[in-house]
C-alpha positions in Angstrom: -0.1 0.0 0.0 1.1 3.6 -0.7 0.2 6.2 1.9 0.4 9.9 1.9 1.5 12.2 4.8 0.1 15.5 5.9 3.2 17.6 6.6 1.5 19.4 9.5 2.5 16.1 11.3 6.0 17.4 11.0 5.4 21.0 11.9 8.5 20.8 14.3 10.7 20.5 11.2 9.0 22.0 8.1 9.3 25.8 8.9 13.0 25.5 9.2 13.9 22.4 7.1 11.4 21.5 4.4 14.0 19.6 2.4 14.9 17.5 5.6 11.3 16.9 6.4 10.7 15.5 2.8 13.7 13.5 2.9 12.6 12.0 6.3 9.0 11.0 5.2 10.4 9.4 2.1 12.8 7.3 4.1 9.9 6.2 6.3 8.0 4.9 3.2 5.5 7.7 2.5 4.9 8.2 -1.2 2.6 11.2 -1.4 2.8 14.6 0.3 0.0 16.9 1.4 1.5 20.2 2.2 0.5 22.6 5.0 2.3 25.6 4.0 5.6 26.1 2.0 7.5 28.4 4.4 8.9 30.7 1.7 10.4 27.9 -0.3 10.0 28.4 -4.0 7.9 26.1 -6.1 11.1 25.1 -8.0 12.6 24.2 -4.8 9.7 21.9 -3.7 9.7 20.2 -7.1 13.4 19.6 -6.9 13.2 18.0 -3.4 10.1 15.8 -4.4 11.8 14.6 -7.6 15.0 13.9 -5.4 13.1 11.9 -2.9 10.7 10.1 -5.1 7.7 11.9 -3.8 4.6 13.4 -5.5 2.1 16.0 -4.1 -1.4 14.7 -3.4 -2.8 18.0 -2.2 -2.3 21.1 0.0 -4.0 22.6 2.9 -4.5 26.2 1.8 -6.2 29.1 3.7 -9.2 30.1 1.8 -7.8 33.8 1.9 -5.1 32.6 -0.6 -8.0 32.2 -3.2 -9.3 35.7 -3.0 -9.2 37.6 -6.2 -5.8 39.6 -5.2 -4.1 36.1 -4.4 -5.9 33.7 -6.9 -3.3 33.9 -9.8 -0.2 33.6 -7.7 -1.8 30.7 -5.7 -2.7 28.8 -8.9 0.6 29.4 -10.5 2.5 27.9 -7.4 0.3 24.9 -7.3 0.5 24.2 -10.9 4.3 24.5 -10.9 4.4 21.8 -8.2 1.9 19.7 -9.9 -0.9 19.9 -7.4 -4.4 19.4 -8.5 -6.1 19.4 -5.0 -6.4 22.7 -3.0 -8.0 21.7 0.4 -9.3 24.4 2.8 -8.4 23.2 6.1 -11.1 25.1 8.1 -12.9 28.3 8.2 -14.9 30.4 10.6 -18.5 29.1 10.2 -19.5 30.0 13.7 -22.5 32.0 12.6 -25.2 31.5 9.9 -23.9 34.7 8.2 -20.2 33.4 8.1 -21.4 29.9 6.8 -23.4 31.5 4.0 -20.7 33.9 3.2 -18.2 31.0 3.0 -20.6 28.9 0.9 -21.0 31.8 -1.5 -17.3 32.3 -1.7 -16.5 28.5 -2.5 -19.3 28.5 -5.1 -17.6 31.5 -6.8 -14.0 30.2 -6.6 -14.6 26.4 -7.2 -15.5 26.6 -11.0 -12.6 29.0 -11.4 -10.2 26.5 -10.0 -11.8 23.7 -12.0 -11.2 25.7 -15.2 -7.4 25.6 -14.1 -7.6 21.8 -13.6 -7.7 22.2 -9.8 -10.2 20.6 -7.4 -11.4 22.5 -4.4 -11.9 20.6 -1.2 -12.7 21.0 2.5 -11.1 19.3 5.7 -13.3 18.9 8.6 -12.6 19.0 12.3 -15.2 17.9 14.8 -17.1 21.1 14.9 -18.5 20.8 11.3 -20.4 17.6 12.4 -21.9 19.1 15.4 -25.2 21.2 15.7 -24.4 24.9 15.8 -26.2 27.4 17.9 -27.9 28.7 14.9 -29.5 25.2 14.4 -27.5 23.7 11.4 -24.7 21.2 10.8 -22.1 23.0 9.0 -20.9 19.9 7.0 -24.4 19.0 6.0 -25.0 22.5 4.6 -21.7 22.4 2.7 -22.6 19.0 1.2 -26.0 20.2 0.2 -25.0 23.7 -1.1 -21.6 23.4 -2.8 -19.6 21.1 -5.1 -16.7 20.9 -2.6 -14.6 17.7 -2.7 -14.6 16.7 1.0 -11.5 15.4 2.5 -12.9 13.4 5.4 -10.6 13.6 8.6 -12.0 10.3 10.0 -10.6 10.9 13.6 -12.4 14.3 14.0 -15.6 12.7 12.7 -15.0 10.1 15.5 -14.6 12.9 18.0 -17.8 14.4 16.9 -19.7 11.1 17.6 -20.2 10.2 14.0 -19.3 6.8 12.3 -16.3 7.5 10.1 -17.3 4.4 8.1 -20.7 5.6 7.4 -19.4 9.0 6.3 -16.6 7.5 4.0 -19.5 5.4 2.3 -21.8 8.4 2.0 -19.3 10.7 0.4 -16.9 8.2 -1.3 -14.3 11.0 -1.9 -10.9 10.4 -3.2 -8.9 11.2 0.1 -9.2 10.6 3.7 -7.2 11.6 6.8 -6.3 8.3 8.7 -5.6 9.5 12.1 -5.9 8.2 15.7 -6.5 9.6 19.2 -9.0 9.5 21.9 -12.7 10.5 22.0 -11.9 13.8 24.0 -9.8 15.1 21.2 -6.2 14.2 22.1 -4.2 13.0 19.1 -2.0 10.0 19.1 0.0 8.0 16.6 -1.9 5.4 14.8 -2.7 2.5 16.8 -2.1 4.3 20.2 -5.5 5.8 20.5 -9.2 4.6 20.4 -10.3 5.6 17.0 -11.3 2.8 14.6 -8.1 3.0 12.5 -8.0 -0.5 11.2 -11.7 -0.5 10.1 -11.1 2.9 8.4 -8.1 1.5 6.6 -10.2 -1.4 5.4 -13.0 0.7 4.2 -10.6 3.1 2.3 -9.0 0.1 0.4 -12.5 -1.1 -0.4 -13.6 2.3 -1.7 -10.3 2.9 -3.5 -9.5 6.2 -1.3 -6.1 7.6 -1.0 -5.1 7.5 2.8 -3.2 10.5 4.0 -1.6 9.9 7.4 -2.0 12.8 9.9 -0.7 12.6 13.5 -0.6 15.7 15.7 1.2 14.7 18.9 4.9 15.4 18.0 5.8 12.7 20.5 8.7 13.0 21.1 9.1 14.6 17.6 7.1 14.6 14.4 9.4 12.3 12.6 9.4 9.8 15.4 5.6 9.9 15.5 4.9 9.5 12.0 7.5 6.8 11.9 5.4 4.8 14.4 2.3 5.4 12.3 3.9 3.7 9.3 5.1 0.8 11.4 1.5 0.4 12.5 0.3 0.4 8.9 2.9 -2.2 7.9 1.8 -4.5 10.7 -1.9 -4.2 9.6 -0.7 -5.2 6.1 1.0 -8.3 7.6 -2.2 -9.1 9.7 -0.6 -8.4 13.0 
């Protein structure tokens, strides 16, 4: 199996040494990279390092403000240069009905513009999008009904929200999931060290043909150490252990 890695998992390394971070994840066996910022590295540098370490980009977590009219052209140019076809918004302030409606209007405006450039626009959930808001709506449900966003399902945060990640995966059948572990109270751990249904999520992802992107947030004792344990766990599952 090939797995991707969300580089936020190595945020103790990426701001100061992106090249070293990419070298590390490649050595651990990850094949695809989902970026969470580029830290002033040029697109040409990113491409050189990915080529050097045998990696390819599966997507990026990109703040929606980088897609506003004044930033759109530069953002698209950068992502095209690194070969990225999936821009994923990692979250937004949807705390009121007004901000939710404004965000939906925004993505409905920008999504077809990105599509014309060959880029898919996605959204990455946390727990809050699956919880009933003070204004009586479920954010994720509203986005599903009212946009063409390609949802990147963070299976751990769905679990924290009390949802069944497998049901959500079956419902949305998107191309990408975050496979992540932790406890129900929102504390993240390396894969196999928490209580989320990681093994079942992996099996469902294989069944549905979904790319699995590992994200692990604990930095215990470092990001590279933690994502290394994640890969060890996934390899054990492959061996039926």
